[in-house]
N, C-alpha and C positions, 0 to 999 in steps of 0.2 A: 611357280607361286607355292607358298607351303601347304602341306596337307592337313586340312582342317576336318577331316573325318574323324569320327568318334573313335577312340583308341583306349585301350586299357590304362588306368592309372596305377600308380605304386601301390604295393600292397599294403601300405600304411592304412589306406583308405578302406581296406576290408574290414579294419578293427573297429571302424567308426559306428557307433550304435544306429544312427540314422539311416545307415544304408539300408536296413530290413524295412524301414517304413516308406522308401521312395516308390516301389510299386504302388502303394495305396495312395500315395500323393498324386501320382500320375493318373490314376483312376478318377479320384476325386476331382481334379481339374478337367479331365475329359467330360465328367457328367456336369459339373456346376460351374466350371471356370474360375472358381475361386475356392480357397482352402485355408484353414488356420493349421499351422505346423507346431505341436507342442513338442519341444526338444530341449532338454536341459542344456546347461553351457557344457563345451567339451563333446558334445556328441557329433558333431560335424556339420549342423544345421547351415551354418554361414559358409561353408566351403564345398562341401560335397553335394549339397541339394542344388545349388546354382549349376553346377557343372551337369547334374542330372537333368535339370529343366532345360538346358541348353542342348542337350543330347550329346555331351561329350564322354558319357560313361556307356561305352558300347555293350558291357557284360551287364547292365542292369535291364531287365525286362519292362515292358510297357511304358518305355519313354517315346519321346517324339521321333518319327522315322528320319527327319533331316534334322540339321542344326537349327536353333532359334536363338534370338538376340535376347539376353536376360540383362534386366538392370536390378542390381542388389543395392539396397538402401540401407545404410548404417548412420546411427545417431551421432557418432564421434569420429574425428578424423584419424586417431591412431588405429581404430577398428578397421577403418576403410583400406589404408594401407596395408595392414596386417591380413585383412581378408584376400586382397588382390595378390599378395605375394604367395600366400600359402596355396591358392589355387593354381597360380602359375608354377608353383612348385610340383603340384600333383600332376600336372601336365607335362611337366619336363621342360617349361618354357621359362622366359623372363617376362616381367611385367611389361606390356607394351606390345604383345603379340596378339594371342587371342584374349587375353586378359587385361583390361585395364582399369584406371580409377580416376575419379575427379574429385577433388577437394577445392575449397576457395583459394584461388591462386595457383593451383597445380593441376595438370591434367595429362594422362597417358592414356592415349587411345587403345581400346580393345576391340578386336572385330567380333568377339562372340559374347563377352561378358564385361560388363562395366560395373565397379563398384563405386557408389556415390554418396556423400552426405545428405541428409534430408534438405538442407539448404540449397544444395546444388539442384536437387530434383525439383524443389518448389520454384526456382528460376527457370529450369528447363519446361516445366509445365505451363508456366505463364508464356513462354515464347512458342512453345509447340503443344498445346493440350492434347493432340493425338498421339504423341511419342511415337514419331513415324519411324518405323523399322524396328521397335521393340515388340517383342513377343510375350514377355512375361516380366513382372516385377515381384521381387521377393523384399518384403519390408521387415528387416530384422530388428530384433529386440523391441517388439511393439509393447510388451508388457511395462516398459520403463515410463511409457505415458510422457514423453517429451512433447512439447506444443508442436515443433515442426513436424514431428512423425505423425501425430493425429491430423494435423493440416493436410499432409501428404496423402494419407490414407482417404481423407474426405475428397479430396481432389480426384484421386484414381477412381474411386466409386463413381464420381460424376463422369469422368472420362469413359469408364466402362459402360455406363448406362447410356449415355448419349452418343458417343463417338466410336468406341472401339469394344463392341461386345465381345470381340475375339481376344482382347487382352486378358492375359491370365494373372491373377493376384494371389500371393500367398503371404499371409501374416505369420511371421515366426516369432514365437514366444518361448522364453526360457521357464514359464512357469505353467502350471496347469489351470489357472484362471483364465481359460480360453472361450468361455460360453459367450461373454459380450461381443467379441471378434467375431465369433461364427454368426451370431444374429446380424451384425452389421455387413459382413460380406456374404451372408446368405449362402455359406458353403460349411461342408463338414469340417470336424476335428480329426487331424491325423496326429496320433501320438507315437512318441519314439520312447521306448522302455531303454532307460541308459543304465549301464551297470555302475552303480553307486556303492563304493566301499564304504565300511561303517566309519562313521566320523565322532571320535570321542569330544564331547563338550567339557571344557574345563573353565569353570567360573573362576575369573581371575580379578576381582574388583579390588581398587586400591584400598588400604588399611582406613583411611578416613575418606568419606564421600568429597570429593572436589566441588568447586563451585559449578553450577550449571553453565553450558555455554551461553553467551550472552552477544547477540549479534554475529559476528565474524570471529569473536575471540573465544578461544579455548584454554581454559586454565593450565599454566604451566605445569602445574603438579600433575595434572592426568596425562600430559605429553611424556614428563618424567617416568610416570608409572607405564606407560604403553612401552617406552624404551626399554625398562626393566623386565617386562613381560616378555619381550622378544628376545632379551639374553636367556631368560628362563627357558624359553622353548627351544631355543638352540642347546641349551644343555640337557633338555630332558628328551627331545625328540630327534630323528633324523629327516633328513630331506631339506628341500628349501622353505624357507618362510616367507609367507605373503601377509603383509601387515596393511590393514585398511585404516586410512586416515580421511579427513574430511577435505581436505585441500592442499594446495601447494605449499603454503606457509608452513603447515603443521609438518608435511613431509620433510621440509628444509630442517626445521627446528628438532625432529625425531633423528633425522640423518647425523646431524650434529652431535646428538648425543651417543650415537653408535659410531663415530669414526674410528674408535679404538678397537674395532672387530679385528683388523689386522687380517691374519692368515685364516682366521676362523670361518669367514663368509665375505664374498662380494656383496657390495652395497649398491643397489640400484633404485631409482627414484621414476617412477612411471605415473605420468598425468597427462592431460590433454595438450600441453606444451612441450612434452619431452621430446627431444631430437630423434631423428630416424635411426641413428645408431644406437640411442638406448632402447627404442622400441625392439629393433632386430635383436640385440642382446637379450633382452627380456623373453622374447618369444622362442629363441633357439635353445635346445639342450645345452647345459654347461658341464665343464669337467668340476668345477668348484662349488662348493656350496654356496647358496646365495641367500641374501635377505632383499626381498622385494617390497619398498614401501609405495603403496598405490592408492589412487582415489578410487571412486566407484567405477572408473573407466574398466577395472579388472573385475568387476562383479559378474558380469555375463559377456561383455563385448570383445574381451581378450582372454585366451587360455593360455596360462603360463605353465610351461612343462616343468616336472620337478617337484612341484609344491606338495608337500604332505603335512604341513602345518600352517593353520591361519591365525593370526592375532588380530582381534576386531576391536577397534576403540570405541564402537558402537555410535558412531556420529556420522552425519551426512551434512550435504549443503542443498538448501532449497532457495528458490528465489521468493522475494517478498516484494511488494509494490504498496507504497503508500501514496495512493491515488490523489488524496486531499493536498499533499505537499508535493507531488511530482517526485517522488524520490523511489528509487528501485535498487534493490541490492540483494545479495546472496546472505542467507543466515544459516547459523549451525543450528541443527537439529538433532535429536536422537533418531537413529535409523529405525527403520520399521522391521517387524518381525520376518516380513518377507525378504528384506533385504539381508537381514541376518541370517536367513537360511541359505539364500545365494551364495554369501560369502563363505559360510561354513562348508557347502559344497565343494568349493575348489580344493579343499584338502583330501577329498576323496575320490578323486578321478582317476589316479593311478594305483592307489593301493588304500590301505586302511590309514586314517589320518586323525588329525585332532585340530579343535578350534579352541583359542584362549580368548574368552569374551571377558571384555575389562568391565564387567558389570555383574550384578547378583541374578539369580535364578528369579526371585521376586520382582525385580525390576523388568526383567525380560518378559513377564506376563503382563505387566502395564504398558508396553510398547504397542504403537498403533499397529493394526495388522498389516497394512501396506502403505507405500507413500501416496500421498495425494497427486492427482494429476496435475501437470505444470499448467494447464489452462485455468486452474483455480487460484494460481498464485502469482503468476507472472505479469509482468508488463504486457499488455495485448497490442501495443502500437503497431509492431511488425506483422502481427497476426491480423490486424484491422487492414493494413494495407494490402496484405496478400489476398483477403477475401474481397476486399474492393475492387482488385484488378481482375479477380477471378468471375465478378459479376454478382456477388452475393454478400453486399455490405453488412447484412443483419445476421448471417450466417445461418438463416432460418431453412434453407434448402439443403444444407451440407450434412453428409453422415458423420456426426461427431458422437463419441461415446458419451461425452460431457458438453452441454451447452457452455459458451462462454458467460462469465458473469455480466449481467447488463449493465451495472455501474461501471465495471472496469473497461468494456467496450465502447461505452460513451466517452469516458475520459480519453481513449485512445483516439477515437474519431475527433474529439475536440482538437488534440495535439496535431492530427494529420491535416485538419481545416487549416489550422494557423500556419503550417508551411506549405500550403498550397497543393498538398497531395490528394485531396478529395475534395469535391465539391460540397453544396450544402445538404445534398441527398446522399452523402457518403460514397458516391461513385467516384472512381479513381480518374484523375485528371492525366494529360500527357505527362505533365512534370511527375506525377506520382507513379506512373508506370516505369518512366525512367529511373525513379529511385529505387522502385523495387528490384530493378534489374543490376544495380551495383552490388548487391550481394552484402550490404552492412545494413545496421539499424536505420529506420526511416530519418531519424535526427541526423545521424552522422551522413547519410546521403544527402540530405539538405545543406549541412554544413560543408561538404564537399562541393557541391554545385555552385552554390553561393559564394564559398570561400574562394573557389577559383578566381572568380571576377575580382575580388578583393585584395587577396593576398598573393595570387599564381597558382597556377594548377600543381606545381611541385610541393610547394610549402602546404597548401590544404591537403594534398595527398599524404604527406608526412605526418600532419597532426591527426588526420582521421585515421590513419593507419596505427598511429599510437593509441589512440582512444578505442579502437575496435577489439583489443583483448585486453585482459587484466594484465598490470606491470608485474615484472618480477619482484619477490619479496625484497624489502630493504630499501628501495628508491624513495626519494624524498617526496614532499607533496607539491614541489614546484614543477609544473609541467614544462616550462620552457627550460629550466636546468635538464630535467629528464631528457628533452629532445636533443640537446646539445650532447649530452652524454651517449644516447642511443646512436646518434650519427658518428660518433669515433669508435663504434664497437660496443660500447656498455660493459657492465659488469657480468652480463649475461648473452654469451655469443649466440646462444641459440635464439632467444628473443631478438636480437639484433638482425639476425638473418631473417626471421620470419618478417619483421617490420619491413626491411627492405623489400622482400617479396611483395608484400602486400602493398607498399607504396607504388611499386612497378605496376601492380594490377589496377590500382585506383587510377593512376596517371592514364592507363590505357582506357578504362571505363570512361575518363573525361575527353578521350579523343585528342590528347595532347600532340601537338602544340596548340591547337585551335581549341582549347578548353574553355568553354564558356557556360554560364549559368543558364537555365532555362526558365527563368521567371521567379516570382517570389518578392517579398517586400525589401529584400536587402539588395537588390540586384544595383549594381553601380560600376562606375569604372574603376580599374586597378589604380589608373592616375590619380583619381580623386582620393583614393585612401592613401596613395604615397605622397601626395601633395603636401601633407602637414609636415614633412622634414625629409631630409635626404636620408635614405636607408633605415628600413623598418626594423625595429628590434624584433627578437624571437619573441619577447613577451607581447609585444602588439600582435604580431602575426598569430601566434599560439592563441592569445585570448580571444581575437576576432573569431577564429574557427570554433573554439570552444563556446562562446557565447551565441555563434549561430545554431550550434548543436543543442545548447540547454539554455535558451533565452531566458527561461524563468528561473534559473539559477545564478544570473548575474547579481553581485551582493555589494551592498555598500556598508562601511565600517559603522559601528556604533558600538561605544565602549571600548575597553582595551583590547579584548581579543574576540568580540562578538561582531557580527555582521547580520544584515537583514536581506533576504533573498528577494528578488522581485516578486517571487510566488507567495511572500508573506511569511514565510519560514524564517527562522532565526537559525544561525550557523556559528560554529565556533572553530578556530585553529587549534590544533593540539598544542600541547606544552612542547615547546622546543622546535617548534614548527621553522623551517627555512623562511617561510612567508611571513610569518609574524614579526620577525625581525626587522622588516622593512615597513611595518605598521602601513600597510597599503589602505589606501581610501576605497578602492574598487578592486573586486575579484570576479573572474569568470571561473565558475566551479564546474568541475566536470564529473567528479565522483564524490558523493556524500552519502552518508546513512544516518539514521536516527536510532540511537540506542533506545531500548525499550524503557519506558517511562520519562524520557527525556523530551522537553519541549522544543530544544535546539537540534538542529543536524550537526553532524561531525564532519569536517571537511577532510577528505582523504587527497584528493588531488585537485589543484587550481592554478590559476596563473593571474599575475597582476596585470590590470588593464585600466585605463582612465575613462573619464565619464563619455568622451567622444566615442570610443570604441563601444561602450556599452550602449550609447543611443544608437549607433549605427548598427550594431549587431541584433538588438533586442528592440528593433525599431516598432514592430507591431504592438508592442507592450506600452510605448510611450502615449501617454494622455495628458490633456491639460482640462482641467476642470475647475468649475466654481464651486468651493465647499463652504458649507454653512453648518456648522456643529457646534455642539455644546461642548465646551473645553475649558478647564480649569474654572469652572464655576460661572460662566458667562457664555453669551453667543461669540463665536469666533467666525468671520466671514473674510475668506481670502480665496484667491486665484491660485491654484497649486498644479506645477507639472510633476508628473510621476512616471517612473519606469515600472510598471505594475505597482507593487506596494511600496516601492522605494520612491521617497520624496526626494525630488531634485531641486525644486526652488518654490517659493510662494510670495504672495504680495497682497496687502489688504485688499479688500474689495469694498468699494465705496457705496454702491447701491445693490446690495442683495436682494435677492427675489423674496418677497414678503411671505410666499408660501414655505420657501426654504427656512426662513427665520422661524416661522410658527413651528415648523417640525423640529427645529433645534430647541426652541423653548420648550416643547412638549417632551423632548427626550430629556431635557435637563430636570423637568418635574418627575419623570419616569426614574431618573438615576439618583436624584437627590431627595426627593419627596415633596410634599407639599408645604413643608416648612419654608419653601422660597416664597409663599404668599404671606401677606400680613394678615393674620387672623385675629381681628379685633373681638372683643367680647361679645359684640351682638352677632358676629359671624359665627362664632363658637356656638352660642345660645340656639341660633337658627339651625345650625348643622344639627344639633342634638335633636331639637323638636322634630326635624324632618326623619332623623333615624328612628326616633321612637315610633312615628306614624308608619314607616316602612315596615318595623318589626310587627306593629300590631295589626295594620290593615293590609300590607304587601301591596301589590300593583293596584293603582298607577302611582303610588307615591314612590318617588325616586330614591334609589340607592346611593347613599353618600360615603359608603366605605371608600378608603383611599384608592384602591385600582379603579372603582367607578369614577370618582371625581376626577382623577387622571385622564380618564377618558373623555368626560365631560369638557376638560380643560382644553380640548382641540378647539373648541368654539371661543374659549375665553381669550386664549393667546393671538388671536387674528388681530393684526395690526400693532401688536407690540413688537419692540425691537431689541429689547436687552432685559437683563435681570433686575435692574431698577424699575422697569416698566411693571414686570410680575409683582414686586412689592407694592407698587401703588394701584394694583387692581382692587376694586371693590368686591370682596369676596362676598358680603352679605347679599349685594344685589345680584351677583351671578348665581347665588344659591336660589334666591327668591325666583329666579326665571326657570328653575328645573322643574317644579311640578306642573301638570297641564292646568290650564286656567281654572277649571271646575273645582279643582284641588285647592289650588292657591286661595281661592275665596272662602274656603272652610278651614283654613289653617288655624285661624285664632279661635274657632269654635271647637276644634277636634283636640288641639294641643294648645291652649291659651299660654302666652309667655308669662302673665300674672293671673291671679284669681283674687277676688274680693272677698276677706273674710267678715265674719259678723261685727268685728269692731269698726269696720271700714278702711282698714288697711288692704292695700293691694300688694300682695306678697308673690314674690317670683318662685315659678315651679322649677325645680332642678331636673332635667331630663338626661343627666349625664350618667346616671346608673342603669341599672337593669330595668328599675320600674321609676316613674316619676314620684319625686318627692316634695312635699310641701312642708318648710321648717318654720314654725311659728308658735309664739308664746301661748301657753294654755289658756290663760284669761282672756285672750281675744277670740277664743272659740266658743265661749259661753253662749248658748242658745242656739248652737248648732247641732242637731241630733244626727246628722251624717254628712260626711264630706262628699262633694260631687265626684262622679266618675267621668274619665276622659276617653278620647276617641270614640265617641258616640255612644258612651255607657258601657264599651268593652274592657276598660281598664281602670281598677280603683286607684284612686289617689292615695299614696302611703303618707302619713301624717307624722311629722316627727314634732312631738310636743315639748315646748321648751320650758325651762323654768324661768321666773323673772329675770335671772342674770344671764339668760340665754343659753344655757346647758341643757343636753338633752335629758328629758326626764321620763319620755315613754315614746313608744313608736307603734303605729296602728294602723292598719287599713280598714278598719271597721270602728268609726267612731262611737256609734251608737252602743256597740258591744263594749268599749272602753269607759264610756260614762257609767254602765251599768255594772261592770265587774272590775275595772282597773283603777277607776278614779279614787276610791276610797284609799287604797295604799298609798297612792301618791299623794293625796291630800294629807294623810296622816304624817308623811316623811317631810313635806315642804311646808306646811303652815306654820310650824314652829321656826323654820329658818328665815321664812319671808313673812312676818306677822303683819306688814303693813299692806299685804296684798290681799284682795278677796279670795275666799276659799269656800264658796257656797256648798251646801249640801246636795243641791239638785242643779248641776250646771246647765242642763238643757232648758231649764227655766229660768236661769240667772240672766243678768245683763251682761254683756261682754265689755271689756274696757282694757285701755292701754296703760292706765294709771293705777297708782296706788289708793288705798282708801284715804278720805279727807280725815285731816286731823280733827280731833274733837275740841 
């Protein structure tokens, strides 16, 4: 048997700064069982500390007396492999002896230390909550606040509290912001002093500010400037250059701009999907100068030797979820100040260095202090399934630094309920537990399980493997065509290899050859699916699996390039899309995003399907309803079949529900206004009188403004069937029914329609203005000392005194004052113009008349 006793490690480890903090860490764990290790990148926390926890460093005092099994948890797959290889090298071994690792689809056992991703740890905890045989867990890079890492820490705290009080926990952070973690773990902070060489900051903004990032798009002019800054750094500084870019696409474009470096430097591209050979080359010292183009994976997870210069684009990628539309995507954002400091520190590990920041010092001060935790931004469907399987579907009992947003958690639970993963109380079903164990997003797990019944285990696994990670840059948007290309090796050999490996893993998870689904609305025989014709096309098979994964994204064409998804969101194909040339009636959309300010989603990857596949795969969204709505100016009653928001068919409804018709008529009145009713002069006058009394006396006189009348109209439209019935409605009669009976009896007293003047004429009062108005010829009011007051004497009647020709001569609300002070001037003006009419000097004492003076 191999000798697994503690032994000295190479002298290189003695230069790692974290070595000095190991005794304090041992002491903290012995007393508290948990601790936070604050150690900057490059200090050895990822490699030397696990060896010390495992008892593999004989020369470090205070460690365990015997060997302990240690689990090291990393957020990214490249970091897992790199850490395992580095620790095995320190022990003078190969990976697979005492040091092992596990990522999705690849597992090399280690007898002493195993390095795993957070996803692997979560699946292991669900299967074995006690972590049998594990003595200590080191959760690395906890400062990055990945959702899986936060979840894993919460579960580990549960395990330690309830099952394994002896389990030792270490949260390792590359930043000094460790107090929240210390409070969560109830353990001390052990700090490592790192020898950081001075790093000169060179502000290197473009001459003209480029457009800000928009969704996943980064302005080409900014990428050209980044490439130019790399060339400048190569000319001005010594050492390797590490350039930070937000994603794989940007790395490829900048690499294309730097292909002509020739003998000046080797060009390496590092990201989560980079092959093992590339990762090995990056992590090993080199004889030639190098330019390393990297995503944030190189901020803290990987230490690249030889780097003396950092070029920082200032951009990063964060998840964004549109819960209302069911769309999730990464978006490009400005990196935080904390991330910028992390990146800059990579230039000062081995000696003085420099960082070229592609923005200004003023812009730097406006950057966010630190990145937002992923739990606030991401799609929580996978998280919701994890906590449901753990037994805490509301996450109320979990030790999380930040609680999940309630709305996002509700949306996630709704999605899980629809695919049968949780029950009505949010508890995991047997089907949900199987989904959680597959190791892909719950949507993809559902598509794998149900798709195996419909299209076969192999095809379902191939499609789900294709959907489980982003596609290489430059592939088209037709997923069926992409699948055919990947099957033959594709343009990206590394991606094709990972796809084949993931396909094999998924087929194994299905238990092929006896791969069957385990329930759900879309179970059915493969024979039934294949019965529509001999030999299913790639489009049909791919489309079925995609629609099973994303049923709300099944879309039907509308217009030239537009489609409507079952979720109700519009979607558009890009100009020049391969799919648009076929003018598809139906699409199953796998990847879509919604640009800022756009009402429609932008289709990234999809596949052509037909209505039968759409109905089959998105069956839970299929409904048949009687619809009675206000449409195109009238009531429309029909029976409609829909797939979510997508209308499939409709037929006239002969005998619609009267209540539904009334609701539609009321909706029409709200949308088009009360002009749909026939307003006779009598109805208009009555409404004005009621409005006057409401203003003068208040309750209980009814409000007859448009909103209030529309509400009252709910009673008026009962029994009506169409717009023509609205036009025939007796509005005046309806208005008379509005006041209480005791008010209705006094209507003519308080606001009479007409009033009798001294001449005997009954003159209509105009209630249409701010105050009631009586317009009458002046001679008809002779003998009237004062005009009556309305509304029980509260409101004076405004009198418009007219000339014999009916033109306004004077206006008064105090007739007595007019006779006394104003009449003389009016009489002087009008008596010469109208000599045949009487103009007495004392009008209150004169006889009223409607006639001229008799001829002599």
